[in-house]
C-alpha positions as a LaTeX table, in Angstrom:
\begin{tabular}{lrrr}
\hline
Residue & $x$ (\AA) & $y$ (\AA) & $z$ (\AA) \\
\hline
Glu1 & 0.10 & 0.18 & $-0.33$ \\
Gly2 & 2.42 & 2.58 & $-0.11$ \\
Leu3 & 2.61 & 3.60 & 3.32 \\
Glu4 & 4.95 & 5.06 & 6.07 \\
His5 & 5.01 & 5.79 & 9.63 \\
Lys6 & 4.93 & 9.37 & 8.92 \\
Asp7 & 1.61 & 9.04 & 6.86 \\
Phe8 & $-0.21$ & 8.56 & 10.33 \\
Tyr9 & 1.18 & 12.08 & 11.61 \\
Leu10 & $-0.90$ & 14.57 & 12.17 \\
Lys11 & $-0.01$ & 17.90 & 11.69 \\
Glu12 & $-3.19$ & 19.75 & 12.82 \\
Ile13 & $-3.42$ & 17.63 & 16.38 \\
Pro14 & 0.19 & 16.65 & 16.19 \\
Glu15 & $-0.45$ & 15.65 & 19.98 \\
Ile16 & $-2.86$ & 12.57 & 19.39 \\
Ser17 & $-0.25$ & 11.46 & 16.93 \\
Leu18 & 1.58 & 8.42 & 18.78 \\
Pro19 & 4.78 & 6.58 & 16.98 \\
Gly20 & 3.23 & 2.57 & 17.76 \\
Asp21 & 5.46 & 0.06 & 18.54 \\
Phe22 & 5.08 & $-3.73$ & 19.25 \\
Arg23 & 2.97 & $-5.57$ & 21.83 \\
Ile24 & 4.34 & $-9.04$ & 23.68 \\
Pro25 & 1.58 & $-10.99$ & 22.98 \\
Ile26 & $-0.88$ & $-12.87$ & 25.10 \\
Met27 & $-1.54$ & $-15.88$ & 24.28 \\
Leu28 & $-2.57$ & $-19.46$ & 24.60 \\
Val29 & $-1.45$ & $-21.52$ & 21.69 \\
Glu30 & $-3.38$ & $-25.27$ & 21.90 \\
Asn31 & $-2.66$ & $-28.35$ & 19.95 \\
Phe32 & 0.50 & $-26.54$ & 18.15 \\
Asn33 & 2.61 & $-29.86$ & 15.88 \\
Tyr34 & 5.05 & $-28.85$ & 13.33 \\
Ser35 & 6.31 & $-31.45$ & 10.31 \\
Leu36 & 8.96 & $-30.88$ & 7.68 \\
Glu37 & 8.05 & $-31.99$ & 4.05 \\
Glu38 & 10.65 & $-31.11$ & 1.17 \\
Asp39 & 11.62 & $-28.11$ & 1.71 \\
Asp40 & 8.07 & $-27.02$ & 3.73 \\
Leu41 & 7.72 & $-26.43$ & 7.21 \\
Ile42 & 4.58 & $-27.08$ & 8.24 \\
Leu43 & 2.52 & $-26.09$ & 10.97 \\
Ser44 & $-0.76$ & $-26.87$ & 12.83 \\
Phe45 & $-1.88$ & $-24.80$ & 15.40 \\
Phe46 & $-5.29$ & $-23.54$ & 17.51 \\
Leu47 & $-5.72$ & $-19.62$ & 18.68 \\
Pro48 & $-9.32$ & $-18.69$ & 20.45 \\
Lys49 & $-10.94$ & $-16.32$ & 19.52 \\
Gly50 & $-10.02$ & $-12.30$ & 19.39 \\
Ser51 & $-6.18$ & $-14.01$ & 18.74 \\
Tyr52 & $-4.30$ & $-13.29$ & 15.15 \\
Ala53 & $-1.83$ & $-16.51$ & 13.49 \\
Thr54 & 0.24 & $-14.12$ & 11.97 \\
Ile55 & 0.86 & $-12.20$ & 15.54 \\
Leu56 & 1.92 & $-15.86$ & 16.06 \\
Leu57 & 4.23 & $-16.29$ & 13.09 \\
Arg58 & 6.05 & $-12.77$ & 14.15 \\
Glu59 & 6.94 & $-14.10$ & 17.02 \\
Leu60 & 7.77 & $-17.20$ & 15.72 \\
Met61 & 10.04 & $-16.25$ & 12.90 \\
Lys62 & 11.52 & $-12.94$ & 14.49 \\
Pro63 & 12.43 & $-10.50$ & 11.29 \\
Glu64 & 15.18 & $-8.43$ & 12.44 \\
Asp65 & 12.76 & $-5.19$ & 11.27 \\
Pro66 & 9.27 & $-6.44$ & 11.92 \\
Tyr67 & 8.40 & $-3.24$ & 10.45 \\
Leu68 & 9.33 & $-4.14$ & 7.07 \\
Ala69 & 8.46 & $-8.27$ & 7.25 \\
Gly70 & 5.04 & $-7.04$ & 6.40 \\
Phe71 & 3.10 & $-8.51$ & 9.26 \\
\hline
\end{tabular}
């Protein structure tokens, strides 16, 4: 989408603009399993309602710069 952090800064009301950050995810992951099939890593898990798989995957992959990782 071509968005950057500065796109969320409001010049008109700078006091409501915050830099943003990542927060520590608190989620219960159940039935976590993995397997390796040829060159593919297959993950299987269950997350409760309101949890996001992308957050779990980000934590598992731990990219050097999560802002550039596309999550």
